[in-house]
N, C-alpha and C positions, 0 to 999 in steps of 0.2 A: 939500267933498269933492274930494280930489285925483284927478285922472284921469290914467291912464297914456297916454303917447303911443304912438305906433305902435311905436317902437323898443323901448320898455320891454315892451310887450305881446308883442312877437316874442320877446324874451329870456326872458320868463316862460314863454311857450309851449314854447320850447326846452327850458328847465330842467324843466318838468313832463314833457315827453316823455322826457327822459333818466332822470328818476326813475321813470317808468312802465316804461321799458325795464329799468332796473336791478332794479326790483321783480320784473319777470317773469322776468328771468335768475335772480334769487336764488330765486324760486319753483321754476323748472325745476331748479336745482342741488340745491335742497332735496328735490325730488321724486326726482331721480336718486339722491342720496345715501341717501334713505330706501329707494329700491328696492334699492340695493346692500347697505345694511344688512340689509334683509329677506332678500335672496339669501344674504348671508353667514350670517345666522342660521339660514336654512333649511339651508345647507350644513353648518353646525356641528351642527345637530340630526341631519342625515342621517349625518354622520361619527360623532356620538356613538352613533347607533343602530347603525351598522356596528361600531363598537368594542364596543358591548354585545353585539351578535350574535356577534362574534369571540370576546369573552370568555366568553360562554355556551357557544359551540361548544367552546373549548378546555377549559373546566371540565367539560363533559359529555361530552367526547370518550371513546370506549372505549379509545383508545390513550394510553399514558403520554407526557406532554409535560414537557420540561425546557427552561428558558431559562437560559443562562449568560452570564457576560461573557467577554471574549476569553482570560482565564486559566482558563477552565473552572470557575469559581466559580458555584455554583448560586444563581440569583436567584428562580426560580419553578418550582414543580411543580404539576401538576393533580392532582385527587382520584384519577384512574385510576393515576397514578404511585404514590400512597400505597396503593391497593388491591393493586397488584402487588407492591411492594417491602416494605410494612410501614413504610416511613418516612413520617412526617407532615411537612407542608410546613415548619412552624416548626422541626422537628428538623434538617432537612437543609439549609435555606437558609443560605448562607454557606460551605458545605463544597465541596470539589472533587469532581468527578464520580468521581475515582479511588477514592472510598469505596465505590463499587459493584463494583469490579473483583473477578473471581474468580480472576484470574491464569491462566485457561484460554485466553483469547484470545491468539493469537500476537502477539508485538511487531510483526511485519511488518504486521499489520492495523491497529494503532494508528498506525504510521508512515504508512501510506497514508492513514488517515483525516485526520490533521492536515495533511499535504501538500495534500490535496484542499480542505478547508474554509478553510485560510489563504490559499489562492489564489483564494477567492471562489466556489468551486464546490460543488455539493451532493454529499454522500457517502451511498452506500447500502451496507449490509453486515450481517453477523450477528456479534453479541457475546455472549460468555458473561459474565453478571454474577451477583452474589450479592444475595439479599434481606437485610433487616435481621437475620432469624434465621439467616442463614448458608446457606439453601437456594439451590442454583444454578438458574439458568434461562437459557434462550437467547432473545434477542430479535432481531428484524429492526429495524434503526435507519435513519432518514433524518435527517441532520444538515444544516441549511442556515444560511449566514451571514446576519446582519441588518445592513444598511447604513444609515448616516445620510445627510443631505442632501448631504454631500460625498463620498458613495460610500466612506466609510470603514467598516470592519467594527467594529461596536460590541457585537454579541451573537451567540450561536448558539442556534438553535432545534432541539431534538431531539425527534422523534416516533418512538416505538417501539411494536412489537407483540410480545407474549409468543408465541413459536412452539415452545415446549417440547413441548406436546402434539401439535402439527402434525408436528413432526420425529419424535416417537415413533410416530405413526400411519404416516408415511412409512417408518420403519424396519420397522415391523411388516408393511406392505404389501410391502416389498422382501423381507423374510424369508419371507413366504408365497409370493412369486413365484419365489424362487430356492432355497428350502429345503423339505424334507419336513416337513409340519406334525406328524408324530408323533415322529420321531427327531431332527429338527433338522439332519440331514445334508443335503448338496446334493440337489436334485431332478433329474429327468431333463433339464429345460431347462438348468440350470446345468451339469450333467455334460457335455452335448455342447458347450456354449460353452467351458468350461474346458479340456476335453480338446482341442478344436481349437487353443486357445492353447498348450497343451503340446506338441502335434504340430508347430506352427510353430516353437516354441523348439528342439525336437529336430532339426528339419530344418536350421535355421541353425547349430546346434552339431554337426551330423553325429553325433547321439546316438541311443541306443535309449530306448524307454520300454515299460513293461509295463502292459497292461490286464488286470485280474483280475476275472472275473465270478463272483459267489458266489450260490448258491441254497441255502437251508435244506432239509434232507431231512425229509420227512414232517412238514412244518409243519401241514398240515391236521388230522390227528388231535389235535394239541396244542390247536389253535384250537377244535376241536369239544369236547374234553374240558373245557377251562378257560373256554370262552366267548370272545367277542371281546375282552373286557377283559383276560383272561389272555394271549390271543395278541398284542394290542397291546403289553402290558407286556414280553412276551418280545422283540418287535422293538425296543423301546426299549433293553432291556438288551444285545441283540446289537449295536445301534448304538454304545453306549457301550464294549463290549468291543472292537469293531473299531477304534473311534477310538484306544483305548489301544494295541492291538497293532500298528497300522499307522503310528502317529504319527512314528516315526523315518524311515520311507521314503516315505510317500505324501503328495502335495500335494492329492490329490482322493479324497474318500470320499463316496459317493452312495447313496441308496436309489432304485431305480428304481420301486418299488411292490411290493406284496404282500411276498414274502420274498426279493426280489432285491436285491443290493448290488453295487456296483462300486468298486474301488480302483485307483488309477493311481500307478505308480512312475515319476517322470521321471528323465532322465539315468541310465538303467540301465547300470551298468558290466558286469554279468554276469547272465545269466538265472537263475544259481544263487541270487541274492538274492531273486528273485520266488519261486522254489521254496521257499527257507527261510521266507520270510514266509507262503506258503500253509500250509506245515507248522505254523507257529507259531499260525496262526488255527485250524487243525484241532485242535491240542493244547489251545488255550484253550477250544474248545467241548466238550472231553471232560468238563469240570466241569459238574454240574448248575446251572441258572440259576434264581435265586429270582424267582418272578413275583408272589408275594404273600406275606403273613405265614406262610401255612401250606404253601404248595406250591413245589416246584421242578420244572422241566422239563428234560428231557435232549434235546438235538438235535445233529445233526452238519451238515456242509455239503459240497456238491460245488462245486469251483472250477475254472473254466477260465481259461487264461492265453494271451493273444495278445501278440506282441512287435512293436512298431514298429521298423524298416520292413518286416521280413521277412513279417509276417502281415497287413499292410494299411498303407495310407497315409492313410486317412481315419478319422474317429472312428466313423462308421457301420460301416465294414468291420472295424475292430478290435473293436468290440463285438460284431458278428455272429460273428466267428470265436472270440472268447473265449466267447460264448454256446454255439457249436457244441462247443467243447471241454468246457464244463461239462456238456452233455447227454451227451457221450461218457462222462464220469465216472458219470453217473446210470445209463447202460446197463450200465456194468461193476460196479455195485453200490453207488454212493454213497460218501460220506465220504472223499473223496480229491481230489487235484488232477491235472490233465493240461495239457500245453502243446498248443496248436493245431498240427495237422500238415495238409498238403495232403490226405492221405488221408481225413481227416475231412470235408473239403469234398466229396470224391468220394462219401463215404458219405451226406452230406446230399443231393447231387444225385440219388444212387440212390434215397434215401427219397422225394424229391419226385416222381421218375418212377413209383415204385411207388404212391405215394399217388394220383396221377392215374389209373394203370392200375386200381387197386383200386376207385376210385369208379365207373369204367366197368363193371368186372366185376360189382359189386353191382347197378348199374342194369340191366345186360343179363343178369343171372342166369347168370353164367359160373362161379360157385363151386359146390362140391358137398360133400356130407357123406360121410365114411367112418365105419365103425363097428368098434370093437374089443370083442371078447367079454370078459365077466366070468364066471369060473368058480368054483363053490363048491368049497371046499377039502376038504369031507368027502365030497361025492358025485360030484365031478368033472362037475357038470352046468352047462349054460349057464344063467346066471341073469339076464343083462342085457348091455347094450352101452353103450359111451360113444360119443356122437356127436362126431366130430372134423372140423373144418373144413379143406378142402383147396382149393388154388388151382392149377390147371394152365394156365399162361399159354401162349397160342399160340406165342409167340416166346421167352419166357424159360424155359419149361418149368415144372416143379413148384417152387413158391415155398413155402419153410417158414413155417409159422404163426408161428414165433418171429421171423420177419422182418416179416410183414404185420399181425399182430395188434397190436403196439406202434404201428405206423403208423396203423392204424384208430382206436386210442385217442387218439393225438395229433391227429388230424384230425376227431374227433367222428363218425367213420363207425361207431364200435363200437355206437351205439344201433340204427341201422338194420340193421347187419350182424347184431347179436345178435338182433334180432327176426326176421330172415330165418332164422337158424339154428333158433330155437324153432319157427317155423311149419313149416320143412322137416322137422325131426324128427318134429313131430306128424303131418304129412301121411305120412311114411314109416311110422309106426307103424300108421296106419289102413290104408295100402296093404297092409302085411303081414298085417293081420287079414283084409282083404277076399280075400287069397289063400289064406286058410285056415291061415296059419302061426300057431304059438302066440303068445300075448301075452307079450312080455318087457319089462322095465323099461329105459327109455332115460335115460341121464344126459347132461345138457347143461351145458356150462361157461357161467357168468355172470360178466361182467366187473364191476370196481368201479364204473364209470360207469353200467352198467345198474342195479346194485343201488341206487345213490343217485339215480337219475332219478325225478322226480315222475311218477307214473302208470304206473310199470313194472309193478306188480302188477295194475293194471287191464288193461294190454295182454296180460298172461299169461292172465287170466280170459277175455278176449274170444277169444283164440286157442284156449283149451281148448273154449269154446262153439262157435267156428266149425268146428273139426275133430272135435268130439265125442269128445275123448280123456279116458279115465278118469285123473284126477289121480294116482291111486296108481301109475300106470305111469310117472310122470315123477319124475326126480331132478335137482335143480340142484346143481352143483358150484361152490363159491366158494373162493378162496384165503384163507389166514389174513390176508394183508395187506388184502384186500378187505373182510373182516369188521371189521378193526381200523381201517380208514381213516376211517370215520365210524360209530363203534359205535352211537350212539343211532339213527341212520337205519337202519343195518344190522338191528339187532334188530327194529325196527318192521316193516320190509319182510319179513324172514325169518319173523317170526311170522304176518304176513299170508298169505305163501305156504304156510306150514305149516297154517294154518287152511283153506286150499283143499284140502289133502290131499297137497300135493307134498312129497317127502322132501328134506332138505337135507344135503349132504355138504361137509366140509371138505377141499379138494384140497391136495396137496403138503405135508401136515402134517409139521412138524419142521424146515421151512426158514425159518419166519417167527418169529412171537412165541412159538409153542409153549406157550401158556398154557392149560392145562386148566381152571384156575380160571375164566378168562374164558370159555372155550368152554362151560362149564357153564351160563352165562347165555343161550346161543344155542340156539334151538330145532332142533338138529341131530340126525341119526340115524346118520350115517356118517362115519368118519375114513378118509382115504386116505393111507397112508404114502408119502412121497416116494420116487420110484424111485431116487434117489441112495443112500439107505440100503439099499434091497433089493438093488441090483446089486452093492453092496460088501460084502454080509454074508459072502460065503465068503472074503474076503480081509482084512476088517478087523473086529476083535472089537468095536470101539466102535460101528460101524454095526449089527452084529448086536444088540448090547445095547440101542441106541436103539430098533430095530424091536421087539424083544421087550417093552421097557418101554412103548412106545406101545400095543401090543396089549393088554397086561395092564391098564394104566390106562384105556384106552378101554373095555374090557369092564367094568371096575368102574363106569364112568359110564353103562353101558347102550348103548354105541355098537357098531354093526357096523364091522368093520375090513376095508378093501380095501387089498391090497398091489399097487402098480403097478410095472412094470419086471421082472417075473418072466421070466427067460430061460433058467434051467437047472434041472435036477432037484435040484441042491443047494439052490437057492432054495426050491423046493417043499417039500423035506424040512424045512428049517429053519422055514419059516413054518407047516407043518403041526404041527411040535413046539410052536410058540408059540400054536397054535389060532387062527390067522388065519381070518377068515370067507370072504372072496373074493379071488381071484387074478386079475391082469390082466398081460398081457405077451406078448412075442414067442414065448415057449415054446408058448403056445396058439394065437396068431394075431397077425399084423400087422393094422393097421387096414385094413378091406376096404370097397370100394365097395358100394353097396346090392345089386347083383345077385349079387356073390360072397357077401355076407353072407346072402342068402336061401339059397344052396347050403349054407352052413355050417349055418344053422339046420335045414335039412331032414336033415342028417346027424348033428346033435348031439342028445344027451340033454338035454332041457330041463326045468328045475325049474318047478314050477307055483306061480303067485301066488294 
């Protein structure tokens, strides 16, 4: 056996060491490469998982997704796109996105879109497109460029949301916020906003503009007769009528609420144009308006006109002054138009002062009742009195009821004032009885608001009980307009008063509706002929004929007839020939304070009840 020398042994040992080191190095390399392969595999799995997640996300996205090439050729669409547009993926793949165009989106939008995405930026915007069936829709779109590893654009990704309903809701919300929900006209908020804008324009152009404030006359009876549905339909028809009549001149037409409307004429060359338009509106309203298949309603309007800059420099001031002019028309009898004047402002200031003073007078018991006798025509006996409210102001002197009663009605003082009158008249009646004076009937005027107030009949019953007044000695006078203002409520309350034992009289008959057929449905016992007919009988044959006809027809219906405004013997002779029952006027006596009325009663021949 050969043995190795020391040198050979050393060489062998070195070779074995090298082989061992090489083997270990190979093992380490294999281990490292195995680890790298493992990591790569893990990364690929993770990437595949991410791709799968992204694919599922795109497939299940509620938004429509499109992927195109750089020429806008469609390469991919998700199911939401198909649900939205009706196009299936295999139908639209390979077609240009322009197949979706509705041609409603401006060219400038598309120009901006392409300039943005071809420069490598993301574009956001709204586009009108067509569905497969031709239906249009609005979508909010985000389009992003897709880059390759060299940062070259290879594809475009579009993600869109259908916002058609959202825009419709926004439009509806805007409509509700800026327009009247019933008529579709501008509302109060928009009126002020638009009017301020028109005032700015007028100021810069050194021009005039007109503000026309319109209020329907006697809208409440129509609303009560035909119900809220009929009243609402009338307002809708009025809105359409005003839209047509004012179209040529007005840029603003609004409904403030209730039965109030405002029209604005910008760049007014001459106030005559506003006057002519107001007259056109009044003429158009002369025709009855169809409110349902069976019924038509007749109405009119009162219109006040204020001119910028003469009548105001702000929207609020112009509207206030136009409103003032409108109420002036109401005071004059309705159904007309008036331009605002500074005198009207003075009248408004005077009304404000009187309203304040009247409130104090009621609170401090500074008012008093006067009494005017009623005389029987046949026997010339005192048969009753009418209680008339009087106000002797310490500084302003005697103030006419024609001035302060409307103020009380406008400021809701009439309820408190009316109850004060009722209680004061009851107290006076009892006072006269306690003094041994004969019992006579007292007539008390009742306002429209009193008659329509809930609890009015109850307050009368309580007052009768408080003062222990026999109801047969009380007569309530109401005007024709009060009875017609809310017929159902009027009849209900009048019947309740009649059931208590109080007589009901229609005051100023002949000046209002003068409907004997309607009056027959009311529980009334007395008709009072308006003094305007009585005072004109000896000069005007028509007035005499009207008075005679009222007396004859009233008697046929079983009513007693009172003629007020009797001032001459000729009046008495004529009314006697017509067989009028009771006479009232200055021929017999002016209205007297309570002390003087007592003296009159002591000297008068009094009929017995």
